[in-house]
N, C-alpha and C positions, 0 to 999 in steps of 0.2 A: 810762647813765653810762659814761664811758670809763675805761680803766685808768690809774691814776696811776703816774708814774715815781718810784720810791722814791729818796730822798736828793737829789732835785732840788727846789730851792725857787725859786718864781717869784712875783714881785710885780707882773707886768705884766698887770693885769686887762683890758686892751684886746686881749689876744691870744686867738684862738679856742681855744687849748689850755689856757688858764688856767681852773682850776676851784677853787671854794672859796676858802680864804684864801691859800694858797701852793702849790697843787698844779699840776703840769704833766702834761697827759694826752696829749702828742704821742707817737707811736710810738717816736721817737728824737729827739735834738736834735743840732744842729750849731752850734758856736761858732767864731767867726772874727773878723777875718781872720787869716790865717797870719802877716801882717807885724806883728801887735800886739806891743808891748814892755811894756805895763802893762795892768792890768785895766780902766782907764778907756778903753782903745782897743778893747776886745772888745765883741761883740754877739752876740745869739742870732739866727743865720741861719734858724732854724726859725720865727720869728715870722710869724704871719699875722693880720691885723687881724680882729677880731670885728665884722663889719658890722652885726649886730643891735644892738650897743652904739652905733655911730656913727649909726645911723638913728634912735635914740631921743633924741638930743641936740637 
């Protein structure tokens, strides 16, 4: 089991770092792009697809 980043909530269960209900287990996260002007323009640049999930569909 990987270490959870405290106080980071993630709902993207298709990410390799997503664990449990809302846990993020990435070593660190990067959010961008720097040109964003609202939260709807931001994204998690740390996202990596969980290929074991996509292969099961």
